[in-house]
N, C-alpha and C positions, 0 to 999 in steps of 0.2 A: 505495499499500500504506499502510497505516496503522500509525501507533505499536501497537510490543508489548512486553509488560512480559517481561522476561527472568529477572529475580531480584529478591525482596526480602529484606533480612537483617530476622528478625525480633526483633533485639535494640534494632537501631539506626533502625529504617524507613526506611531507605537503599533505593530502588530505584531498576534499571536497566533504561532502555528502550533498544530499537531501532527503526529507521524509516529505509527505504529511500523513494528519490525518484525514481522511473521517467524523470521529465522532465529531472531533473539530473544524474541516474545517480550520487547522491550518497548516502552511509550517515551518520546519526546513531546515536549511542551517548548515550544522555543521563542523568544522574544525580538524584535527586530526594530530597531528604528535607525534612522540617517540622519546623525547630528548634525551633517554638514551646514544647513540652516542657521542652527544658535551657535553653532561655532565661527561661521562667517559673522554674524550679527557680535556676536562678543569682540571681534576683530576690530571689528569697525567701532566697536564702544572703546575701546582702548586707544584707539587715537583721538578722542572727542574729549578733550583735554578741557574744553569751556565747560562741558555740562558736568566732568570731577568738578570745577570749582564751584559752580553753583551748588551743586549738591555738600560739597564740604562744608561751605558757609550755611547753609540749611542741617547741619551735623548729619548727614545720612548719605550714604552711598549704595547705589546698583553695584553690590560686592562681586556675584557672578549669576550665571545662568546656567542651570544643568538638566541638562534631557533625562528621559525617566531611564532609557537604556542605564546609562551611565550610574545612576542611582541603584539598578538593579548589579550592576557590575560590579561597584564597590562592597554590597552584601554578600553577595557571594565570593570575592577573591579575597575581601580583607575582614569580612562579619561587620562591615559598618552600616548601622542604621541611620540613613539621612534622618529620618523622621522622628529619632530616640535623642531628646535634648541631650541625655549623658554619652552621647555620641558625636557631641559637636565639636569637643577639641580636635578629635581624626579627622572632623569632615574638612577642618578648616587647615589639616596638616595636609592629606588628599589636594586641597584647592590650591595649595601653595608648593603641591609637588610638581615639577617641571612636565610630568607626563600627563598631566590636566590642567595647563598651563591657559590652555584657549576657554577655560570654563569661566575664567574670572573676565570681570568687564572693567576692572581697573588696575594699576599697578598699584596702589595700596598693599599692605601686608596685616591681616586680620588674624590674632591667634586665640582670641576666646578662650 
């Protein structure tokens, strides 16, 4: 049996697929999302120095934009639950990691 698409979130583009392997008797649920649009938007935001200044004057900064697929990756790879307040220190470490640098929308460093 081939892979079947179960659902697509029209707002985020996150797709969920289902695949049954008769030979192995295994079931695979997959999550797929193309993060290109968010990454490109974040790169442009990094260049917008004027917006950074305005936000800093108001004591807030749009620090990062993170796709659902990355949130799932962090949970699977590192055991980091983005939605758990007790994991925020590790979330900030991951955001400052060079592998995830394009999730940030500012050059500021936050270590909360």
